[in-house]
Biopython code that builds the backbone (N, CA, C, O; Angstrom):
import numpy as np
from Bio.PDB.StructureBuilder import StructureBuilder

atoms = [
    (1, "MET", "N", (0.998, -1.499, -0.194)),
    (1, "MET", "CA", (0.200, -0.180, -0.270)),
    (1, "MET", "C", (1.025, 1.386, -0.188)),
    (1, "MET", "O", (2.232, 1.445, 0.047)),
    (2, "SER", "N", (0.182, 2.602, -0.417)),
    (2, "SER", "CA", (1.107, 3.354, -0.647)),
    (2, "SER", "C", (1.467, 4.422, 0.427)),
    (2, "SER", "O", (0.348, 4.630, 0.897)),
    (3, "VAL", "N", (2.260, 5.173, 1.065)),
    (3, "VAL", "CA", (2.104, 5.812, 1.854)),
    (3, "VAL", "C", (0.819, 6.936, 1.559)),
    (3, "VAL", "O", (0.160, 7.300, 2.533)),
    (4, "LYS", "N", (0.566, 7.342, 0.521)),
    (4, "LYS", "CA", (-0.404, 8.716, 0.612)),
    (4, "LYS", "C", (-1.785, 7.814, 1.123)),
    (4, "LYS", "O", (-2.750, 8.562, 1.282)),
    (5, "LYS", "N", (-2.045, 6.542, 1.378)),
    (5, "LYS", "CA", (-3.543, 5.948, 1.750)),
    (5, "LYS", "C", (-3.285, 6.013, 3.653)),
    (5, "LYS", "O", (-4.090, 5.472, 4.412)),
    (6, "TYR", "N", (-2.008, 6.785, 4.167)),
    (6, "TYR", "CA", (-2.201, 6.485, 5.082)),
    (6, "TYR", "C", (-1.979, 8.122, 6.204)),
    (6, "TYR", "O", (-1.795, 8.242, 7.415)),
    (7, "THR", "N", (-2.111, 9.161, 5.070)),
    (7, "THR", "CA", (-2.040, 11.132, 5.104)),
    (7, "THR", "C", (-2.957, 11.179, 5.181)),
    (7, "THR", "O", (-3.806, 10.529, 4.570)),
    (8, "ILE", "N", (-3.111, 12.131, 6.120)),
    (8, "ILE", "CA", (-4.339, 13.226, 5.571)),
    (8, "ILE", "C", (-3.735, 14.558, 4.726)),
    (8, "ILE", "O", (-2.827, 15.289, 5.124)),
    (9, "CYS", "N", (-4.502, 14.685, 3.414)),
    (9, "CYS", "CA", (-3.588, 15.615, 2.757)),
    (9, "CYS", "C", (-4.644, 17.051, 2.092)),
    (9, "CYS", "O", (-4.379, 18.229, 1.852)),
    (10, "ASP", "N", (-6.146, 16.054, 1.951)),
    (10, "ASP", "CA", (-7.081, 17.057, 1.698)),
    (10, "ASP", "C", (-7.845, 18.132, 3.000)),
    (10, "ASP", "O", (-8.168, 17.956, 4.175)),
    (11, "ASN", "N", (-7.894, 19.175, 2.124)),
    (11, "ASN", "CA", (-8.286, 20.365, 3.442)),
    (11, "ASN", "C", (-9.620, 20.051, 3.897)),
    (11, "ASN", "O", (-9.863, 20.419, 5.046)),
    (12, "ASN", "N", (-10.546, 19.455, 3.269)),
    (12, "ASN", "CA", (-11.905, 19.542, 3.577)),
    (12, "ASN", "C", (-12.117, 18.310, 4.882)),
    (12, "ASN", "O", (-12.929, 18.334, 5.807)),
    (13, "GLU", "N", (-10.747, 16.945, 4.458)),
    (13, "GLU", "CA", (-10.565, 16.201, 5.651)),
    (13, "GLU", "C", (-10.092, 17.043, 6.972)),
    (13, "GLU", "O", (-10.896, 17.129, 7.900)),
    (14, "PHE", "N", (-8.904, 17.621, 7.076)),
    (14, "PHE", "CA", (-8.614, 18.375, 7.860)),
    (14, "PHE", "C", (-9.402, 19.349, 8.691)),
    (14, "PHE", "O", (-9.150, 19.513, 9.885)),
    (15, "SER", "N", (-10.365, 19.999, 8.055)),
    (15, "SER", "CA", (-11.849, 20.860, 8.637)),
    (15, "SER", "C", (-12.427, 19.950, 8.998)),
    (15, "SER", "O", (-12.968, 20.038, 10.101)),
    (16, "ASP", "N", (-12.546, 18.807, 8.292)),
    (16, "ASP", "CA", (-13.981, 17.817, 9.414)),
    (16, "ASP", "C", (-13.395, 17.386, 10.055)),
    (16, "ASP", "O", (-14.362, 16.691, 10.365)),
    (17, "ILE", "N", (-12.448, 16.948, 10.838)),
    (17, "ILE", "CA", (-11.263, 16.516, 12.072)),
    (17, "ILE", "C", (-11.229, 17.477, 12.843)),
    (17, "ILE", "O", (-11.049, 17.065, 13.989)),
    (18, "TYR", "N", (-11.329, 18.796, 12.783)),
    (18, "TYR", "CA", (-11.177, 19.952, 13.761)),
    (18, "TYR", "C", (-12.819, 19.856, 13.859)),
    (18, "TYR", "O", (-13.245, 19.255, 14.846)),
    (19, "LYS", "N", (-13.805, 20.404, 12.908)),
    (19, "LYS", "CA", (-15.073, 19.985, 13.799)),
    (19, "LYS", "C", (-15.474, 19.392, 14.321)),
    (19, "LYS", "O", (-16.077, 19.861, 15.287)),
    (20, "GLN", "N", (-15.482, 17.600, 14.093)),
    (20, "GLN", "CA", (-15.988, 17.155, 14.602)),
    (20, "GLN", "C", (-15.677, 16.049, 15.601)),
    (20, "GLN", "O", (-16.410, 15.263, 16.201)),
    (21, "GLY", "N", (-14.135, 16.269, 15.589)),
    (21, "GLY", "CA", (-13.048, 15.822, 16.467)),
    (21, "GLY", "C", (-13.256, 15.906, 17.731)),
    (21, "GLY", "O", (-14.286, 16.362, 18.227)),
    (22, "LYS", "N", (-12.199, 15.432, 18.410)),
    (22, "LYS", "CA", (-11.786, 15.791, 19.593)),
    (22, "LYS", "C", (-10.333, 15.929, 19.757)),
    (22, "LYS", "O", (-9.499, 15.176, 19.254)),
    (23, "LYS", "N", (-10.052, 17.117, 20.622)),
    (23, "LYS", "CA", (-8.952, 17.549, 20.492)),
    (23, "LYS", "C", (-8.086, 17.678, 21.961)),
    (23, "LYS", "O", (-8.728, 17.983, 22.966)),
    (24, "ILE", "N", (-6.554, 17.428, 22.071)),
    (24, "ILE", "CA", (-5.827, 17.559, 23.800)),
    (24, "ILE", "C", (-5.455, 18.374, 23.136)),
    (24, "ILE", "O", (-5.549, 18.471, 21.912)),
    (25, "VAL", "N", (-4.711, 19.459, 24.318)),
    (25, "VAL", "CA", (-3.642, 20.532, 23.777)),
    (25, "VAL", "C", (-3.153, 21.012, 24.813)),
    (25, "VAL", "O", (-3.715, 21.419, 25.830)),
    (26, "GLY", "N", (-1.817, 20.946, 24.476)),
    (26, "GLY", "CA", (-0.069, 20.663, 24.729)),
    (26, "GLY", "C", (0.151, 21.866, 24.844)),
    (26, "GLY", "O", (-0.447, 22.917, 24.615)),
    (27, "LYS", "N", (1.380, 21.461, 25.350)),
    (27, "LYS", "CA", (2.083, 22.846, 25.352)),
    (27, "LYS", "C", (2.959, 23.395, 24.153)),
    (27, "LYS", "O", (3.403, 24.534, 24.008)),
    (28, "ASN", "N", (3.085, 22.339, 23.368)),
    (28, "ASN", "CA", (3.792, 22.369, 22.224)),
    (28, "ASN", "C", (2.998, 21.887, 21.162)),
    (28, "ASN", "O", (3.824, 21.936, 20.251)),
    (29, "ILE", "N", (2.342, 21.615, 20.843)),
    (29, "ILE", "CA", (1.193, 20.586, 20.051)),
    (29, "ILE", "C", (-0.205, 20.756, 20.146)),
    (29, "ILE", "O", (-0.496, 21.050, 21.305)),
    (30, "VAL", "N", (-1.358, 20.682, 19.283)),
    (30, "VAL", "CA", (-2.727, 20.422, 19.345)),
    (30, "VAL", "C", (-2.963, 19.055, 18.819)),
    (30, "VAL", "O", (-2.259, 18.820, 17.838)),
    (31, "PHE", "N", (-3.790, 18.024, 19.199)),
    (31, "PHE", "CA", (-3.878, 17.005, 18.870)),
    (31, "PHE", "C", (-5.612, 16.923, 18.409)),
    (31, "PHE", "O", (-6.374, 17.233, 19.324)),
    (32, "TYR", "N", (-6.129, 16.614, 17.357)),
    (32, "TYR", "CA", (-7.264, 16.752, 17.370)),
    (32, "TYR", "C", (-7.188, 14.880, 16.617)),
    (32, "TYR", "O", (-6.159, 14.552, 16.025)),
    (33, "TYR", "N", (-8.459, 13.778, 16.769)),
    (33, "TYR", "CA", (-8.840, 12.714, 16.379)),
    (33, "TYR", "C", (-9.931, 12.565, 16.449)),
    (33, "TYR", "O", (-10.565, 13.063, 17.379)),
    (34, "LYS", "N", (-10.411, 11.960, 15.660)),
    (34, "LYS", "CA", (-11.608, 11.340, 14.985)),
    (34, "LYS", "C", (-11.746, 9.851, 14.588)),
    (34, "LYS", "O", (-10.705, 9.531, 14.014)),
    (35, "LYS", "N", (-12.861, 8.503, 14.681)),
    (35, "LYS", "CA", (-12.485, 7.756, 14.475)),
    (35, "LYS", "C", (-12.927, 7.588, 12.757)),
    (35, "LYS", "O", (-13.683, 8.334, 12.134)),
    (36, "ASN", "N", (-12.197, 6.368, 12.238)),
    (36, "ASN", "CA", (-12.702, 6.676, 10.580)),
    (36, "ASN", "C", (-13.235, 5.462, 10.483)),
    (36, "ASN", "O", (-13.125, 5.025, 9.338)),
    (37, "ASN", "N", (-13.644, 4.909, 11.050)),
    (37, "ASN", "CA", (-14.080, 3.121, 11.162)),
    (37, "ASN", "C", (-13.269, 2.180, 9.735)),
    (37, "ASN", "O", (-13.918, 1.565, 8.889)),
    (38, "GLN", "N", (-11.916, 2.269, 9.765)),
    (38, "GLN", "CA", (-10.932, 1.900, 9.087)),
    (38, "GLN", "C", (-10.153, 1.098, 9.554)),
    (38, "GLN", "O", (-9.955, 1.511, 10.697)),
    (39, "ASN", "N", (-9.380, -0.101, 9.353)),
    (39, "ASN", "CA", (-8.267, -0.664, 9.629)),
    (39, "ASN", "C", (-6.858, 0.028, 9.798)),
    (39, "ASN", "O", (-5.716, -0.381, 10.006)),
    (40, "PHE", "N", (-7.444, 1.241, 9.616)),
    (40, "PHE", "CA", (-5.398, 2.015, 9.742)),
    (40, "PHE", "C", (-5.703, 2.829, 10.017)),
    (40, "PHE", "O", (-6.852, 3.203, 9.781)),
    (41, "ASN", "N", (-4.570, 3.748, 10.857)),
    (41, "ASN", "CA", (-4.999, 5.028, 11.198)),
    (41, "ASN", "C", (-4.412, 6.122, 10.077)),
    (41, "ASN", "O", (-3.319, 5.742, 9.657)),
    (42, "ARG", "N", (-4.764, 7.124, 9.608)),
    (42, "ARG", "CA", (-4.124, 8.424, 9.500)),
    (42, "ARG", "C", (-3.765, 9.638, 10.039)),
    (42, "ARG", "O", (-4.469, 10.322, 10.782)),
    (43, "LEU", "N", (-2.394, 9.953, 9.557)),
    (43, "LEU", "CA", (-1.935, 10.830, 10.180)),
    (43, "LEU", "C", (-2.242, 12.517, 9.526)),
    (43, "LEU", "O", (-2.629, 12.598, 8.361)),
    (44, "GLY", "N", (-2.085, 13.532, 10.177)),
    (44, "GLY", "CA", (-2.021, 14.806, 9.252)),
    (44, "GLY", "C", (-1.198, 15.852, 10.093)),
    (44, "GLY", "O", (-1.402, 16.138, 11.273)),
    (45, "ILE", "N", (-0.302, 16.331, 9.324)),
    (45, "ILE", "CA", (0.503, 17.478, 10.155)),
    (45, "ILE", "C", (0.375, 18.649, 9.661)),
    (45, "ILE", "O", (0.298, 18.791, 8.440)),
    (46, "THR", "N", (0.318, 19.956, 10.718)),
    (46, "THR", "CA", (0.116, 21.071, 10.036)),
    (46, "THR", "C", (0.953, 22.306, 10.941)),
    (46, "THR", "O", (0.837, 22.502, 12.151)),
    (47, "VAL", "N", (1.817, 23.059, 9.980)),
    (47, "VAL", "CA", (2.706, 23.873, 10.953)),
    (47, "VAL", "C", (2.290, 25.141, 10.055)),
    (47, "VAL", "O", (2.075, 25.197, 8.844)),
    (48, "SER", "N", (2.240, 26.291, 11.191)),
    (48, "SER", "CA", (1.378, 27.703, 10.179)),
    (48, "SER", "C", (2.727, 28.073, 9.988)),
    (48, "SER", "O", (3.687, 27.503, 10.506)),
    (49, "LYS", "N", (2.785, 29.356, 8.984)),
    (49, "LYS", "CA", (4.322, 30.522, 8.635)),
    (49, "LYS", "C", (4.868, 31.082, 9.896)),
    (49, "LYS", "O", (5.986, 31.597, 9.922)),
    (50, "LYS", "N", (3.636, 30.938, 11.592)),
    (50, "LYS", "CA", (3.901, 32.278, 12.431)),
    (50, "LYS", "C", (5.244, 31.281, 13.396)),
    (50, "LYS", "O", (5.935, 31.766, 14.293)),
    (51, "ILE", "N", (5.316, 29.942, 12.933)),
    (51, "ILE", "CA", (6.257, 29.084, 13.229)),
    (51, "ILE", "C", (7.741, 29.372, 13.227)),
    (51, "ILE", "O", (8.511, 29.237, 14.178)),
    (52, "GLY", "N", (8.097, 29.911, 11.655)),
    (52, "GLY", "CA", (9.130, 29.597, 11.347)),
    (52, "GLY", "C", (9.100, 29.920, 9.776)),
    (52, "GLY", "O", (8.142, 30.228, 9.066)),
    (53, "ASN", "N", (10.677, 29.725, 9.411)),
    (53, "ASN", "CA", (10.853, 29.576, 8.226)),
    (53, "ASN", "C", (10.819, 27.840, 7.963)),
    (53, "ASN", "O", (10.563, 26.916, 8.735)),
    (54, "ALA", "N", (11.285, 27.875, 6.190)),
    (54, "ALA", "CA", (10.999, 26.309, 5.988)),
    (54, "ALA", "C", (11.417, 25.670, 6.879)),
    (54, "ALA", "O", (10.896, 24.845, 7.629)),
    (55, "VAL", "N", (12.822, 26.248, 6.745)),
    (55, "VAL", "CA", (13.332, 24.941, 7.572)),
    (55, "VAL", "C", (13.121, 24.591, 9.389)),
    (55, "VAL", "O", (13.768, 23.822, 10.100)),
    (56, "ALA", "N", (12.101, 25.383, 9.694)),
    (56, "ALA", "CA", (12.007, 25.034, 11.089)),
    (56, "ALA", "C", (10.661, 24.456, 11.183)),
    (56, "ALA", "O", (10.260, 23.896, 12.204)),
    (57, "ARG", "N", (9.845, 24.617, 9.927)),
    (57, "ARG", "CA", (8.445, 24.197, 9.883)),
    (57, "ARG", "C", (8.707, 22.695, 9.284)),
    (57, "ARG", "O", (7.844, 21.855, 9.539)),
    (58, "ASN", "N", (9.480, 22.428, 8.752)),
    (58, "ASN", "CA", (9.846, 21.241, 8.312)),
    (58, "ASN", "C", (10.944, 20.577, 9.596)),
    (58, "ASN", "O", (11.301, 19.408, 9.449)),
    (59, "ARG", "N", (11.221, 21.006, 10.271)),
    (59, "ARG", "CA", (12.273, 20.235, 11.303)),
    (59, "ARG", "C", (10.711, 19.756, 12.121)),
    (59, "ARG", "O", (10.584, 18.617, 12.570)),
    (60, "ALA", "N", (9.720, 20.683, 12.211)),
    (60, "ALA", "CA", (8.945, 20.383, 13.004)),
    (60, "ALA", "C", (8.440, 19.220, 12.598)),
    (60, "ALA", "O", (8.912, 18.181, 13.057)),
    (61, "LYS", "N", (7.819, 19.202, 12.045)),
    (61, "LYS", "CA", (7.328, 18.192, 10.913)),
    (61, "LYS", "C", (7.663, 16.564, 11.611)),
    (61, "LYS", "O", (7.065, 15.718, 12.275)),
    (62, "ARG", "N", (9.089, 16.778, 10.947)),
    (62, "ARG", "CA", (10.209, 15.750, 11.027)),
    (62, "ARG", "C", (9.955, 14.927, 12.561)),
    (62, "ARG", "O", (9.826, 13.743, 12.875)),
    (63, "VAL", "N", (9.959, 16.078, 13.224)),
    (63, "VAL", "CA", (10.148, 15.704, 14.574)),
    (63, "VAL", "C", (8.741, 14.956, 15.378)),
    (63, "VAL", "O", (8.731, 14.277, 16.404)),
    (64, "ILE", "N", (7.680, 15.339, 14.551)),
    (64, "ILE", "CA", (5.719, 14.668, 14.914)),
    (64, "ILE", "C", (5.924, 13.621, 14.144)),
    (64, "ILE", "O", (5.232, 12.625, 14.352)),
    (65, "ARG", "N", (6.789, 13.606, 13.219)),
    (65, "ARG", "CA", (6.567, 12.215, 12.632)),
    (65, "ARG", "C", (7.261, 11.059, 13.398)),
    (65, "ARG", "O", (6.767, 9.939, 13.533)),
    (66, "ALA", "N", (8.395, 11.433, 13.856)),
    (66, "ALA", "CA", (9.165, 10.202, 14.422)),
    (66, "ALA", "C", (8.793, 10.011, 15.766)),
    (66, "ALA", "O", (9.095, 8.926, 16.264)),
    (67, "ALA", "N", (8.120, 10.950, 16.550)),
    (67, "ALA", "CA", (7.226, 10.569, 17.797)),
    (67, "ALA", "C", (6.090, 9.512, 17.252)),
    (67, "ALA", "O", (5.898, 8.358, 17.633)),
    (68, "TYR", "N", (5.219, 10.460, 15.982)),
    (68, "TYR", "CA", (4.036, 8.851, 15.670)),
    (68, "TYR", "C", (4.512, 7.645, 15.451)),
    (68, "TYR", "O", (3.759, 6.673, 15.500)),
    (69, "ARG", "N", (5.956, 7.510, 15.152)),
    (69, "ARG", "CA", (6.568, 6.516, 14.701)),
    (69, "ARG", "C", (6.896, 5.205, 15.664)),
    (69, "ARG", "O", (7.079, 4.006, 15.457)),
    (70, "GLN", "N", (6.869, 6.278, 17.110)),
    (70, "GLN", "CA", (7.300, 5.184, 17.927)),
    (70, "GLN", "C", (6.208, 4.844, 19.380)),
    (70, "GLN", "O", (6.272, 3.937, 20.211)),
    (71, "CYS", "N", (5.282, 5.944, 19.244)),
    (71, "CYS", "CA", (4.337, 5.282, 19.767)),
    (71, "CYS", "C", (3.438, 4.140, 19.346)),
    (71, "CYS", "O", (3.793, 3.551, 18.325)),
    (72, "TYR", "N", (2.384, 3.739, 19.923)),
    (72, "TYR", "CA", (1.530, 2.498, 19.651)),
    (72, "TYR", "C", (0.086, 3.720, 19.924)),
    (72, "TYR", "O", (0.025, 4.698, 20.668)),
    (73, "PHE", "N", (-0.613, 3.319, 19.269)),
    (73, "PHE", "CA", (-1.914, 4.101, 18.936)),
    (73, "PHE", "C", (-3.068, 3.407, 18.405)),
    (73, "PHE", "O", (-2.795, 2.932, 17.302)),
    (74, "PRO", "N", (-4.208, 3.178, 18.761)),
    (74, "PRO", "CA", (-4.626, 2.148, 18.712)),
    (74, "PRO", "C", (-5.693, 2.122, 17.264)),
    (74, "PRO", "O", (-6.157, 3.246, 17.077)),
    (75, "VAL", "N", (-6.047, 1.350, 16.486)),
    (75, "VAL", "CA", (-6.558, 1.744, 15.228)),
    (75, "VAL", "C", (-7.880, 1.286, 14.930)),
    (75, "VAL", "O", (-8.672, 0.387, 15.210)),
    (76, "GLY", "N", (-7.720, 2.602, 14.041)),
    (76, "GLY", "CA", (-9.400, 3.417, 13.265)),
    (76, "GLY", "C", (-9.544, 4.575, 13.128)),
    (76, "GLY", "O", (-10.621, 5.032, 12.746)),
    (77, "PHE", "N", (-8.376, 5.422, 13.437)),
    (77, "PHE", "CA", (-8.616, 7.084, 13.972)),
    (77, "PHE", "C", (-7.867, 7.829, 12.992)),
    (77, "PHE", "O", (-6.940, 7.357, 12.333)),
    (78, "ASP", "N", (-8.262, 8.905, 12.925)),
    (78, "ASP", "CA", (-7.463, 9.646, 11.862)),
    (78, "ASP", "C", (-7.351, 10.604, 12.681)),
    (78, "ASP", "O", (-8.251, 10.665, 13.518)),
    (79, "PHE", "N", (-6.170, 11.751, 12.755)),
    (79, "PHE", "CA", (-5.290, 12.251, 13.584)),
    (79, "PHE", "C", (-4.178, 13.125, 12.931)),
    (79, "PHE", "O", (-3.177, 12.768, 12.310)),
    (80, "VAL", "N", (-4.872, 15.032, 13.413)),
    (80, "VAL", "CA", (-4.238, 15.656, 12.681)),
    (80, "VAL", "C", (-2.967, 16.690, 14.177)),
    (80, "VAL", "O", (-3.161, 17.077, 15.330)),
    (81, "VAL", "N", (-2.195, 16.712, 13.549)),
    (81, "VAL", "CA", (-1.398, 17.058, 14.593)),
    (81, "VAL", "C", (-0.773, 18.876, 14.645)),
    (81, "VAL", "O", (0.323, 18.923, 14.087)),
    (82, "VAL", "N", (-1.112, 19.916, 15.035)),
    (82, "VAL", "CA", (-0.732, 21.179, 15.461)),
    (82, "VAL", "C", (0.413, 21.714, 15.703)),
    (82, "VAL", "O", (0.762, 21.517, 16.867)),
    (83, "ALA", "N", (0.964, 22.162, 15.239)),
    (83, "ALA", "CA", (2.440, 22.319, 16.029)),
    (83, "ALA", "C", (1.890, 23.838, 16.492)),
    (83, "ALA", "O", (1.124, 24.583, 15.880)),
    (84, "ARG", "N", (2.333, 23.970, 17.365)),
    (84, "ARG", "CA", (2.573, 25.350, 18.548)),
    (84, "ARG", "C", (4.200, 26.411, 18.081)),
    (84, "ARG", "O", (5.024, 26.313, 17.172)),
    (85, "GLY", "N", (4.037, 27.318, 19.198)),
    (85, "GLY", "CA", (5.130, 28.362, 18.816)),
    (85, "GLY", "C", (6.125, 27.089, 19.387)),
    (85, "GLY", "O", (6.706, 26.589, 18.424)),
    (86, "ARG", "N", (6.353, 26.671, 20.196)),
    (86, "ARG", "CA", (8.261, 26.462, 20.546)),
    (86, "ARG", "C", (8.058, 24.828, 19.799)),
    (86, "ARG", "O", (8.523, 24.028, 20.610)),
    (87, "ALA", "N", (7.741, 24.378, 19.047)),
    (87, "ALA", "CA", (7.352, 22.847, 18.295)),
    (87, "ALA", "C", (8.732, 22.804, 17.966)),
    (87, "ALA", "O", (9.369, 21.909, 18.522)),
    (88, "THR", "N", (9.344, 23.554, 17.198)),
    (88, "THR", "CA", (10.696, 23.264, 16.338)),
    (88, "THR", "C", (12.146, 23.479, 17.848)),
    (88, "THR", "O", (13.353, 23.306, 17.677)),
    (89, "GLU", "N", (11.659, 23.765, 18.790)),
    (89, "GLU", "CA", (12.404, 23.549, 19.913)),
    (89, "GLU", "C", (12.481, 21.948, 20.439)),
    (89, "GLU", "O", (13.550, 21.513, 20.866)),
    (90, "CYS", "N", (11.563, 21.302, 20.392)),
    (90, "CYS", "CA", (11.050, 20.409, 21.028)),
    (90, "CYS", "C", (12.366, 18.943, 20.368)),
    (90, "CYS", "O", (13.109, 19.218, 19.426)),
    (91, "LYS", "N", (12.397, 18.156, 20.740)),
    (91, "LYS", "CA", (13.097, 16.490, 20.407)),
    (91, "LYS", "C", (11.722, 15.914, 20.236)),
    (91, "LYS", "O", (10.578, 16.284, 20.500)),
    (92, "SER", "N", (12.079, 15.245, 19.889)),
    (92, "SER", "CA", (11.118, 13.766, 19.398)),
    (92, "SER", "C", (10.299, 13.216, 20.923)),
    (92, "SER", "O", (9.154, 13.283, 21.370)),
    (93, "TYR", "N", (11.460, 12.724, 21.328)),
    (93, "TYR", "CA", (11.090, 12.443, 23.136)),
    (93, "TYR", "C", (9.955, 12.956, 23.590)),
    (93, "TYR", "O", (8.837, 12.443, 23.629)),
    (94, "ASN", "N", (10.331, 14.045, 23.944)),
    (94, "ASN", "CA", (9.774, 15.806, 24.296)),
    (94, "ASN", "C", (7.591, 15.370, 24.026)),
    (94, "ASN", "O", (6.709, 15.306, 24.882)),
    (95, "ILE", "N", (7.517, 15.184, 22.538)),
    (95, "ILE", "CA", (6.311, 14.998, 21.708)),
    (95, "ILE", "C", (6.228, 13.402, 21.979)),
    (95, "ILE", "O", (5.057, 13.190, 22.293)),
    (96, "LYS", "N", (7.075, 11.987, 21.998)),
    (96, "LYS", "CA", (6.668, 11.139, 22.658)),
    (96, "LYS", "C", (5.937, 11.017, 23.860)),
    (96, "LYS", "O", (4.871, 10.403, 23.918)),
    (97, "SER", "N", (6.391, 11.496, 24.679)),
    (97, "SER", "CA", (5.990, 11.343, 26.022)),
    (97, "SER", "C", (4.401, 11.871, 26.056)),
    (97, "SER", "O", (3.534, 11.156, 26.560)),
    (98, "PHE", "N", (4.102, 13.118, 25.507)),
    (98, "PHE", "CA", (3.048, 13.727, 25.060)),
    (98, "PHE", "C", (1.785, 12.704, 24.837)),
    (98, "PHE", "O", (0.812, 12.315, 25.483)),
    (99, "PHE", "N", (2.467, 12.463, 23.329)),
    (99, "PHE", "CA", (1.127, 11.208, 22.815)),
    (99, "PHE", "C", (1.385, 9.867, 23.923)),
    (99, "PHE", "O", (0.506, 9.021, 23.759)),
    (100, "GLU", "N", (2.291, 9.528, 24.901)),
    (100, "GLU", "CA", (2.100, 8.405, 25.452)),
    (100, "GLU", "C", (1.421, 8.721, 26.835)),
    (100, "GLU", "O", (0.739, 7.777, 27.234)),
    (101, "TYR", "N", (1.433, 9.469, 27.400)),
    (101, "TYR", "CA", (0.951, 10.021, 28.322)),
    (101, "TYR", "C", (-0.409, 10.851, 28.912)),
    (101, "TYR", "O", (-1.079, 10.800, 29.943)),
    (102, "LYS", "N", (-0.429, 11.756, 27.478)),
    (102, "LYS", "CA", (-1.897, 12.109, 27.189)),
    (102, "LYS", "C", (-2.744, 11.876, 26.724)),
    (102, "LYS", "O", (-3.865, 11.980, 27.221)),
    (103, "VAL", "N", (-2.342, 11.271, 25.016)),
    (103, "VAL", "CA", (-3.024, 11.271, 24.088)),
    (103, "VAL", "C", (-3.794, 9.654, 23.904)),
    (103, "VAL", "O", (-4.869, 9.405, 23.357)),
    (104, "VAL", "N", (-2.822, 8.697, 24.569)),
    (104, "VAL", "CA", (-3.086, 7.533, 23.928)),
    (104, "VAL", "C", (-4.137, 6.964, 25.790)),
    (104, "VAL", "O", (-4.546, 5.816, 25.960)),
    (105, "GLY", "N", (-4.291, 7.940, 26.698)),
    (105, "GLY", "CA", (-4.882, 7.220, 27.259)),
    (105, "GLY", "C", (-6.372, 7.518, 27.383)),
    (105, "GLY", "O", (-7.245, 6.847, 27.933)),
    (106, "ASN", "N", (-6.475, 8.942, 26.598)),
    (106, "ASN", "CA", (-7.475, 9.727, 26.327)),
    (106, "ASN", "C", (-8.682, 8.910, 24.899)),
    (106, "ASN", "O", (-9.775, 9.199, 24.414)),
    (107, "LEU", "N", (-7.837, 8.011, 24.742)),
    (107, "LEU", "CA", (-8.718, 7.129, 23.087)),
    (107, "LEU", "C", (-9.240, 6.304, 23.701)),
    (107, "LEU", "O", (-9.938, 5.463, 23.135)),
]
sb = StructureBuilder()
sb.init_structure("model")
sb.init_model(0)
sb.init_chain("A")
sb.init_seg("    ")
for serial, (resi, resn, name, xyz) in enumerate(atoms, 1):
    if name == "N":
        sb.init_residue(resn, " ", resi, " ")
    sb.init_atom(name, np.array(xyz, "f"), 0.0, 1.0, " ", f" {name:<3s}", serial, name[0])
structure = sb.get_structure()
């Protein structure tokens, strides 16, 4: 299967998760989730231009993706992660601990 199937790319899907999903707010990221009734998870990451230049935004996305890969999430959800101001300074273990302690417990 292709990687595109497991990512959220369409703006309508992002806005649907923002409106109908639930959210967990952290210091560095905001985590939205919604059931998708599939046997796989999908991930979408958004980083605003307010965060910094392209290098900083891409670094934030890489760190979030690395933390996501290291954690176990229950199957059947769509996730959207929105990076906040200090997400560019975070290491993947900071975001991983947020995923493990705040997010997985609430799913």
